[in-house]
N, C-alpha and C positions, 0 to 999 in steps of 0.2 A: 171167538171170545178169548181174551187174554187170561193168563194164569194169575192166581193170587196165592203167593206163598210157596210155589214150587210144585213138584210132581208127587202125587199120592204114592206111597209105598217105596219111594226112593230116598236116598240119603240127603238129597237136597232139601227136604222138609226138615227144618231144624226147630221150629217153634212149637207152641201148643198153648192151650188155655189153662188158666189156673184152676185148681180145685176151689169150690165155693167155701169150703170149710165145714159144711154139714157132715157130721159123722154119725148121727142117730138115724136109724131106719124106723119109719113110722108105720104102724098098723099092718105090717107084713107086706107093704107095697115095695116094688122095686124102684124106690125113689132115689134121690141123689145120695142119701145116707147109705144106701145099699151099694151103689156103684162107686161113689167117691171118685169120679173120673177127673182127670186133669193133673197138672203139676202141683206138687205141694209148694207152699210159700217157702222161700229160702232167703233169709235176711242175714246180713252181716252188720253188726252194731259197731260203730266206729266212735271211740271215746278217748283215744290217746293221740299224741302229736298235735297236728293242726286241728284235731277234733276235740281237744280238751279245752276247758275254760269257757269264756263267754266273749261275745262280740256285741258292742252297743249298737242297737238300731234305734234311731231317733226320728220321730214324727211329731210335729207340732209341739216341740220342746218337751215331749214325753219320751222316755228312754226304756227300751226293752233290753235288759242284759241277757241276750239270747244265747242259749247254750250252743256251742259248736258241735255237739254230738250229732251224728248223722246215722241214717239207716240206709244201707245199700241193698236194693232188691236184686238178687242175682237172676231172677226170672225175667223181670221187665227191664232191667238195666237202669232203673230210676234210682236216684239218690234223694232221700227225704231228709229235711231237717227234723230231728227226732222229737222236738217239742214245738207246740204251736206258739204263735206270737202272744205276748202278755204285756201288761202294763202300758199299753198304748191304745189309741182309739178314743172316740168321743166320751166313753165312760171309764177310760183307763183300765179296761178289763181284757184287752186283747182283741175285742170284737170291732170290726171295721166295716164301713159301707163298701159296696162294690164300686160305686162311682166316687172318685176323690172329691171330698167336700171342700168348702171354702177354707178350712183350716189345713188343707193338704193331707187329710187322713183318708185312706182308702186301701183296698187290698193290693192294687197294682203299685201304689205308692210305697207300701211296705216292702214289696219285692224289690223295687228300685233302691230303697234305702238299704236293704240287705246287700245288694250288689255294690253299692257305693262303699259300704263298710267291709266288704269282702268276708261275709259270714263263712266261717269254716275254711277260708282261703279261696273262695270262689266268687265269681261275679256274673254268674249266669242263672241265678235263681229266678223262678217264675211261679205263677199261680197254677196249680194242676188243673187239667181239664176233668170233666166228669167221669170219663173212662178211667183215667189214672186214679182218681179217688176210689172208684169202684173196685180196683184191684186190692185195696186194703181191707175190704169187708171180710168178715169171718162169720159165716151164716149158720152158726150152731146156737140153738136156743140156750139161754134166754136173751142173747144180745148178738148183734152183728159187729160189735166194736173191733177195731184193729188189734193185732197181737199186743198184749199189754207188757210183754217183756221188751219188745222193740219200741213201742210207743206208750210209755208208762203213765203219762199225765195228760192225755188228750181228753178234752171235754166231749163226751159222746152223746149227751142228752140235748145238744143244740147243734145247729148246722155249721158246716164248713163250706165256704164258698168255692165254687169251681170257676174256671175262666169261660164257661159256656153260657150262652143265653138259651132259654127254653125254646125249642124249635116250634112249639105250638103257639106260644104267646109272644115271641119275638123280642120284647123289650124287658123281659124279666130274667135276671141271672139265676142259674141253677145252683142249689146247694145239696149237700148230703148230710143226713143225720145218721151217724154210725150206729147209734143204739138200736135203731129199727131198720136200718138199710133203706131208709125212706128218702127218695129224691124229691125235692120240692123247689119251687121258685119263689122269689121275693122281689119286692121293690128294690131298685138299685140303692136306695137310701137306707135300707135296713142293715143294721150292723150285725155281722156274724163272724165266726172264727175263721182263721186263715192258716193254711199249711203252705209250706214252701217246698218246691221240688226242682230238680235239675236233671238233665240227661234225657234218655229215652230216644 
């Protein structure tokens, strides 16, 4: 059987799992709040130079003056757009269907538009997969929302789409509700929020 990730106990093993973010120990049990195993999240917030100001992302004649601020995750090597898309979509609230509709509005269309506009100077933005969204969770009561210093304005009581379909149901894309760390699937036509990521 082949190796995955190197040899145990030797320096070739470089990675590790992230901490969940739970810091409270409940009822005296040796739960995750007791052990807090894993690597702490380590973000660099980028706001100057190419990461200052805004870039216009346009879909269906609607424009999101999208912040160029980014968050670089030093653990996962992912770079996130610091703010979710806004002012676009069927209801002009930043929520988009998974499948691009007849008006050219959809989560993959907004990633393409961000690349055409070279958001923050890059042209390789994409929709995160469900595992990548999961790395942002912070599992300490009363919310699993991402770090609010790094991601200060994310809507956490509604779902963000991932680029994955639900493996059990096949034709339904998966989303993540950060308020409760709840993964759920939706019809492809349902409009939900979208985050942009690159790297990894």
